[in-house]
KEBA-660266 format. One line per field, with one value per residue (C-alpha): residue in three letters; x, y, z. Coordinates in steps of 0.02 Angstrom, whole numbers, always signed. Layout:
BEGIN
residu = Ala/...;
xx = X/...;
yy = Y/...;
zz = Z/...;
***
This chain:
BEGIN
residu = Met/Ser/Glu/Leu/Ala/Leu/Arg/Ala/Gln/Lys/Leu/Asp/Ala/Asp/Asp/Glu/Leu/Ala/Glu/Val/Arg/Gly/Arg/Phe/Val/Leu/Asp/Glu/Val/Val/Tyr/Leu/Asp/Gly/Asn/Ser/Leu/Gly/Ala/Leu/Pro/Ala/Ala/Val/Pro/Gly/Arg/Val/Ala/Asp/Val/Val/Arg/Arg/Gln/Trp/Gly/Glu/Leu/Arg/Ile/Arg/Ser/Trp/Asp/Glu/Ser/Gly/Trp/Trp/Thr/Ala/Pro/Glu/Arg/Ile/Gly/Asp/Arg/Ile/Ala/Pro/Leu/Val/Gly/Ala/Ala/Ala/Gly/Gln/Ile/Val/Val/Gly/Asp/Ser/Thr/Ser/Val/Asn/Val/Phe/Lys/Ala/Leu/Val/Gly/Ala/Val/Arg/Leu/Ala/Gly/Gly/Pro/Ser/Gly/Gly/Ser/Ser/Ala/Asp/Ser/Val/Ala/Gly/Ser/Ser/Ala/Gly/Ser/Ala/Ala/Gly/Ser/Val/Val/Gly/Ser/Val/Val/Gly/Ser/Ser/Ala/Gly/Arg/Asp/Glu/Ile/Val/Val/Asp/Ala/Thr/Thr/Phe/Pro/Thr/Asp/Gly/Tyr/Ile/Ala/Glu/Ser/Ala/Ala/Arg/Met/Thr/Gly/Cys/Thr/Leu/Arg/Pro/Val/Thr/Pro/Asp/Glu/Val/Pro/Gly/Val/Leu/Ser/Glu/Arg/Thr/Ala/Ala/Val/Leu/Leu/Asn/His/Val/Asp/Tyr/Arg/Thr/Gly/Arg/Leu/His/Asp/Leu/Pro/Ser/Leu/Thr/Ala/Ala/Val/His/Ala/Ala/Gly/Ala/Val/Ala/Val/Trp/Asp/Leu/Cys/His/Ser/Ala/Gly/Ala/Leu/Pro/Val/Gly/Leu/Asp/Glu/His/Gly/Val/Asp/Leu/Ala/Val/Gly/Cys/Thr/Tyr/Lys/Tyr/Leu/Asn/Gly/Gly/Pro/Gly/Ala/Pro/Ala/Tyr/Leu/Tyr/Val/Arg/Ser/Asp/Leu/Gln/Asp/Arg/Phe/Asp/Ser/Pro/Leu/Pro/Gly/Trp/Asn/Ser/His/Ala/Glu/Pro/Phe/Gly/Met/Arg/Ser/Ala/Tyr/Glu/Pro/Ala/Ala/Gly/Ala/Leu/Arg/Gly/Arg/Val/Gly/Thr/Pro/Asp/Ile/Leu/Ser/Met/Leu/Ala/Leu/Glu/Ala/Ala/Leu/Asp/Val/Trp/Asp/Gly/Val/Ser/Ile/Glu/Ala/Val/Arg/Ala/Lys/Ser/Leu/Ala/Leu/Thr/Asp/Phe/Phe/Leu/Glu/Cys/Val/Ala/Ala/Tyr/Ala/Pro/Ala/Gly/Arg/Val/Glu/Ser/Val/Thr/Pro/Ala/Ala/His/Ala/Glu/Arg/Gly/Ser/Gln/Val/Ala/Leu/Arg/Cys/Asp/Asp/Ala/Gly/Asp/Val/Met/Lys/Arg/Leu/Ile/Glu/Arg/Gly/Val/Val/Gly/Asp/Phe/Arg/His/Pro/Asp/Val/Leu/Arg/Phe/Gly/Phe/Thr/Pro/Leu/Tyr/Val/Gly/Phe/Ser/Glu/Val/Glu/Arg/Ala/Ala/Arg/Val/Leu/Gly/Glu/Ile/Leu/Ala/Ala/Gly;
xx = +1641/+1619/+1682/+1521/+1459/+1634/+1598/+1405/+1491/+1610/+1469/+1373/+1520/+1521/+1334/+1270/+1120/+1155/+1111/+930/+907/+886/+737/+639/+572/+642/+705/+822/+705/+775/+607/+617/+413/+427/+355/+179/+190/+330/+421/+361/+463/+507/+442/+246/+197/+232/+161/-11/-12/-15/-164/-266/-251/-209/-276/-440/-445/-427/-448/-582/-665/-531/-407/-481/-416/-269/-201/-208/-324/-405/-253/-182/-211/-121/+16/+48/+32/+176/+287/+264/+299/+486/+475/+391/+458/+338/+331/+205/+32/-21/-51/-192/-167/-345/-453/-386/-272/-426/-532/-411/-366/-552/-562/-395/-467/-643/-570/-450/-583/-675/-506/-506/-674/-739/-913/-964/-945/-777/-704/-745/-598/-634/-602/-434/-362/-389/-292/-104/+25/+166/+279/+334/+252/+87/+85/+61/-66/-139/-181/-272/-353/-539/-560/-614/-764/-708/-591/-690/-561/-470/-299/-251/-122/-151/-39/-85/-133/-289/-381/-333/-407/-582/-573/-527/-662/-785/-735/-750/-926/-981/-901/-952/-805/-721/-582/-425/-308/-134/+48/+154/+263/+118/+29/+126/+61/-112/-127/-245/-367/-501/-385/-443/-340/-185/-163/-12/+80/+261/+314/+250/+199/+239/+404/+480/+504/+519/+429/+481/+375/+458/+445/+257/+219/+278/+192/+10/+37/+81/-80/-177/-219/-201/-77/-115/+17/-11/+154/+114/+284/+392/+355/+483/+596/+673/+653/+482/+508/+319/+345/+513/+415/+249/+145/-54/-125/-54/-98/+12/-6/+86/+99/+225/+407/+326/+297/+139/+72/-80/-219/-120/-212/-158/-133/-190/-66/-147/-30/-39/-104/-232/-317/-428/-512/-490/-679/-675/-828/-830/-883/-864/-910/-718/-676/-809/-739/-854/-877/-949/-1071/-1170/-1248/-1341/-1236/-1061/-937/-765/-630/-462/-307/-268/-409/-528/-451/-529/-698/-753/-681/-489/-456/-362/-271/-195/-162/-68/+30/+90/+144/+261/+321/+388/+513/+605/+649/+737/+906/+865/+873/+795/+938/+1031/+899/+896/+1091/+1070/+928/+1004/+1162/+1036/+945/+1131/+1193/+1048/+1050/+1231/+1209/+1034/+1164/+1309/+1191/+1045/+1057/+1061/+915/+792/+733/+728/+725/+598/+652/+756/+929/+935/+945/+841/+707/+729/+606/+654/+605/+661/+537/+600/+503/+513/+393/+335/+352/+218/+293/+491/+405/+328/+495/+592/+479/+500/+658/+681/+674/+502/+461/+305/+209/+131/+25/+59/+254/+330/+430/+433/+573/+571/+714/+680/+862/+809/+813/+878/+1078/+1181/+1220/+1033/+1011/+1169/+1080/+913/+999/+1100/+938/+829/+980/+991/+801/+804/+942/+865/+699;
yy = -1652/-1543/-1535/-1576/-1710/-1794/-1781/-1864/-2019/-2031/-2022/-2151/-2260/-2249/-2272/-2419/-2418/-2409/-2608/-2566/-2464/-2627/-2678/-2565/-2529/-2371/-2283/-2137/-2016/-1924/-1968/-1845/-1858/-2011/-1901/-1928/-2083/-2202/-2304/-2472/-2612/-2737/-2881/-2816/-2849/-3032/-3046/-2958/-3081/-3233/-3131/-3118/-3273/-3389/-3342/-3254/-3361/-3526/-3536/-3394/-3371/-3513/-3378/-3298/-3442/-3531/-3375/-3273/-3138/-3115/-3079/-2969/-2818/-2852/-2954/-2812/-2676/-2795/-2768/-2600/-2564/-2577/-2429/-2316/-2383/-2476/-2666/-2796/-2790/-2604/-2572/-2620/-2582/-2530/-2377/-2215/-2106/-1974/-2112/-2160/-1987/-1983/-2151/-2098/-1906/-1939/-2123/-1983/-1876/-2004/-2085/-1897/-1911/-1774/-1709/-1848/-1968/-2058/-2209/-2178/-2131/-2309/-2397/-2301/-2309/-2499/-2509/-2558/-2400/-2482/-2332/-2184/-2061/-2175/-2182/-1989/-2004/-2157/-2076/-1922/-1995/-2018/-1912/-1739/-1705/-1525/-1579/-1513/-1427/-1523/-1437/-1457/-1412/-1247/-1281/-1470/-1546/-1486/-1639/-1668/-1486/-1548/-1692/-1629/-1516/-1642/-1740/-1569/-1561/-1738/-1750/-1584/-1507/-1352/-1321/-1236/-1232/-1162/-1187/-1327/-1200/-1133/-1283/-1304/-1133/-1148/-1325/-1349/-1434/-1422/-1500/-1668/-1704/-1648/-1693/-1635/-1680/-1754/-1698/-1517/-1567/-1413/-1360/-1522/-1462/-1589/-1550/-1589/-1766/-1816/-1634/-1601/-1783/-1740/-1568/-1635/-1778/-1657/-1562/-1730/-1752/-1869/-1848/-1909/-1897/-1924/-1996/-1992/-1888/-1968/-2162/-2241/-2077/-2055/-2136/-2091/-2182/-2221/-2316/-2255/-2084/-2137/-2093/-2135/-2139/-2130/-2123/-2131/-2178/-2308/-2250/-2117/-2166/-2356/-2369/-2458/-2394/-2290/-2265/-2411/-2435/-2317/-2387/-2344/-2349/-2383/-2404/-2568/-2497/-2397/-2538/-2607/-2422/-2368/-2331/-2306/-2212/-2348/-2496/-2629/-2807/-2851/-2765/-2858/-2978/-3114/-3031/-3205/-3221/-3090/-3022/-2861/-2789/-2753/-2807/-2735/-2857/-2851/-2755/-2648/-2742/-2653/-2514/-2620/-2589/-2668/-2808/-2777/-2707/-2873/-2812/-2671/-2736/-2878/-2753/-2672/-2827/-2852/-2695/-2706/-2839/-2686/-2649/-2816/-2770/-2584/-2496/-2339/-2243/-2281/-2219/-2058/-2034/-2044/-1927/-1807/-1818/-1813/-1652/-1573/-1608/-1549/-1379/-1367/-1398/-1286/-1144/-1162/-1195/-1083/-894/-785/-739/-842/-990/-969/-1136/-1145/-1311/-1286/-1292/-1379/-1587/-1583/-1478/-1568/-1706/-1773/-1658/-1493/-1351/-1210/-1046/-989/-854/-942/-1119/-1200/-1166/-1209/-1381/-1411/-1382/-1486/-1635/-1605/-1627/-1806/-1730/-1757/-1653/-1573/-1404/-1341/-1177/-1049/-1037/-1180/-1307/-1469/-1623/-1783/-1880/-2068/-2132/-2332/-2279/-2101/-2062/-1920/-1906/-1909/-1766/-1661/-1691/-1607/-1457/-1416/-1442/-1348/-1193/-1210/-1183/-1045/-959/-974/-863;
zz = +444/+594/+777/+844/+708/+766/+944/+910/+830/+981/+1105/+984/+1001/+1190/+1204/+1307/+1262/+1057/+1046/+1098/+934/+847/+937/+840/+660/+605/+455/+407/+473/+636/+754/+889/+946/+1049/+1167/+1078/+991/+1030/+870/+832/+948/+806/+903/+904/+722/+729/+914/+855/+709/+815/+935/+776/+690/+838/+990/+927/+742/+817/+1000/+1013/+1170/+1245/+1228/+1386/+1499/+1366/+1325/+1480/+1405/+1587/+1680/+1574/+1653/+1798/+1719/+1594/+1754/+1838/+1672/+1698/+1877/+1884/+1768/+1856/+2045/+2105/+2164/+2090/+2135/+2126/+1929/+1833/+1656/+1538/+1497/+1440/+1531/+1554/+1625/+1748/+1788/+1826/+1942/+2028/+2062/+2110/+2216/+2301/+2367/+2438/+2509/+2595/+2673/+2568/+2529/+2422/+2564/+2575/+2664/+2849/+2992/+3081/+2904/+2893/+3074/+3060/+2909/+2877/+2796/+2697/+2690/+2792/+2693/+2668/+2878/+2874/+2744/+2830/+3005/+2913/+2749/+2795/+2947/+2886/+2803/+2787/+2641/+2497/+2392/+2236/+2180/+2007/+1893/+1832/+1670/+1647/+1483/+1440/+1480/+1659/+1685/+1630/+1710/+1857/+1838/+1836/+1973/+2082/+2018/+2044/+2225/+2284/+2292/+2230/+2109/+2136/+1988/+2047/+1961/+2037/+2118/+2216/+2273/+2448/+2501/+2461/+2545/+2698/+2799/+2661/+2544/+2485/+2333/+2222/+2050/+1956/+1805/+1830/+1682/+1596/+1414/+1345/+1421/+1472/+1645/+1757/+1949/+2105/+2148/+2327/+2385/+2312/+2367/+2565/+2563/+2488/+2641/+2761/+2732/+2763/+2579/+2426/+2295/+2100/+2004/+1777/+1722/+1532/+1511/+1620/+1636/+1538/+1504/+1699/+1877/+1959/+2116/+2159/+2316/+2383/+2374/+2460/+2295/+2334/+2150/+1992/+1817/+1649/+1458/+1374/+1197/+1225/+1299/+1316/+1138/+1158/+1001/+944/+1069/+1184/+1350/+1514/+1683/+1849/+2006/+2161/+2329/+2409/+2574/+2486/+2408/+2514/+2532/+2358/+2290/+2088/+2017/+1892/+1970/+1827/+1809/+1786/+1947/+2046/+2191/+2074/+1902/+1841/+1981/+1910/+2072/+2072/+2237/+2179/+2283/+2241/+2216/+2312/+2285/+2118/+2012/+2101/+1956/+1809/+1741/+1577/+1473/+1436/+1242/+1227/+1053/+1105/+1272/+1195/+1071/+1229/+1315/+1165/+1160/+1324/+1291/+1234/+1393/+1425/+1520/+1525/+1676/+1697/+1768/+1604/+1502/+1610/+1599/+1411/+1414/+1484/+1395/+1222/+1299/+1329/+1164/+1081/+1152/+1118/+940/+919/+991/+871/+724/+751/+690/+871/+927/+818/+930/+1152/+1250/+1373/+1443/+1613/+1597/+1762/+1767/+1914/+1833/+1646/+1566/+1412/+1287/+1244/+1194/+1100/+1076/+892/+825/+661/+740/+638/+477/+536/+595/+416/+353/+463/+422/+254/+272/+376/+556/+643/+807/+849/+862/+1003/+989/+968/+937/+1006/+927/+1055/+1012/+1119/+1153/+1181/+1236/+1190/+1007/+967/+940/+963/+765/+737/+873/+791/+608/+702/+756/+607/+479/+598/+586/+407/+385/+528/+425/+259/+337;
***
């Protein structure tokens, strides 16, 4: 047994999260694609069976009240909140990430008083500001009709870019795509909203949410963050850093299942002014009043739209049980240890020059994945999967490996790197 394999066994023996692995349905495959679809939590099948057979099959429509279906979006949002550093009452679950990006971005422009006609300066002046960062935004948001520009991460996941372009057309704004590093330099009195990804989906680069949010606020604009590749993998600190709006999916590190509903975060002191572009009946102050005039519900509920997708939502609720007793700080510590060890093993096992890491080496700039550039990445990933190591391929030349600390161990990491080295050596 190699020295690295022996070290992996020792690291596994000392792992404080090792017992959490038993909360998932797993096999002998080394699963390093949890940044695309998380593994199945063991509690989910039984819970879903109960929802289908008893709640839907027997109680039927009574389950909206008796089984708590109606309040699921905000109840599950409150369970996600601690994982992203938010107090209760600020997250609502429902719709896809794309739909929530649209709601958040158009809502951000309206908060900023952009050309579509957002909240008035008077309504802003009369509102309370929760955090220090929030008070900066609260004193400026809605005060300038000249805010007609949306800044978006030019390297973002494609859908965010598509949605941003559509939101710009809808609100009469211009779209300014830049890299996250360029954001502070392009902010101005014209900036209405800034949409950024916390972790780059290709490289795993972690962007500086605190400093970028502060820069956006200093310019009087609204910060919108996409947390798809960070929620459940590392601390986010939405409240601590005064983030205005945020969205995220739940099928990656939160293990909610394929197509699980996404979520929308609206900071508490902005909720009474958040003007969603999708005012559905579920976000009405009196949803069963069936009035022709729309009146938004109070709080984060105004982020709801239509009837909740109950089956997938309650599967997500069951999946979140794996977080009982788990701190996000412990998850982050293990994530960094796993990615460090994987990079060390790849350096030891892979032939020189065959792969190059495009993931930052610095912990402060790294999410919970490692991306390796490789000329024949597509073929290499196929061979890895054939040998029981599952990552994914990103066009044109990236091998992407996601490390979910709740169920990935160090021995699996060593095995993945060793198999990768053998495949690369074989040509």
